[in-house]
C-alpha positions as CSV (number, residue, x, y, z in Angstrom):
1,X,24.2,14.2,-9.0
2,X,21.6,11.8,-10.4
3,X,18.5,11.5,-8.4
4,X,16.6,8.2,-8.6
5,X,12.8,8.1,-8.9
6,X,10.9,7.6,-5.7
7,X,9.2,4.3,-5.3
8,X,6.0,3.6,-3.5
9,X,3.9,0.6,-2.5
10,X,0.5,0.1,-4.1
11,X,-2.2,-2.1,-2.7
12,X,-4.3,-4.1,-5.2
13,X,-7.7,-5.6,-4.3
14,X,-8.5,-8.6,-6.5
15,X,-6.0,-7.3,-9.1
16,X,-7.3,-3.7,-9.2
17,X,-5.2,-0.8,-8.0
18,X,-6.7,0.3,-4.6
19,X,-4.4,2.8,-2.7
20,X,-0.9,4.1,-2.4
21,X,0.1,2.4,0.9
22,X,3.0,4.8,1.7
23,X,0.8,7.9,1.3
24,X,-2.0,6.4,3.3
25,X,0.5,5.6,6.1
26,X,1.8,9.2,6.1
27,X,-1.7,10.6,6.0
28,X,-2.8,8.5,9.0
29,X,0.5,8.7,11.1
30,X,1.0,5.0,10.8
31,X,3.7,2.6,9.7
32,X,3.5,1.0,6.3
33,X,3.2,-2.5,7.9
34,X,0.3,-1.4,10.0
35,X,-1.6,-0.1,6.9
36,X,-0.9,-3.3,5.1
37,X,-2.3,-5.4,8.0
38,X,-5.3,-3.1,8.2
39,X,-6.1,-3.5,4.5
40,X,-5.9,-7.3,4.7
41,X,-8.0,-7.3,7.9
42,X,-10.7,-5.0,6.4
43,X,-11.1,-7.0,3.2
44,X,-11.8,-10.6,4.2
45,X,-12.6,-12.8,1.2
46,X,-10.6,-10.7,-1.2
47,X,-7.1,-11.1,-2.5
48,X,-5.0,-8.1,-1.3
49,X,-1.5,-7.9,-2.9
50,X,1.2,-5.3,-2.7
51,X,3.6,-4.2,-5.4
52,X,6.5,-1.7,-5.2
53,X,6.5,0.6,-8.2
């Protein structure tokens, strides 16, 4: 049985790696979408992007 690598979602602030969104959601008992919205709301004037890796 071949096991695939686990993927996670990284948040980037102005192109620099900021935080593992999945781990932050688990640590704070939140949904991934809630953490994404929170990051966007807390960083006005910055470009927040998300990538699955």
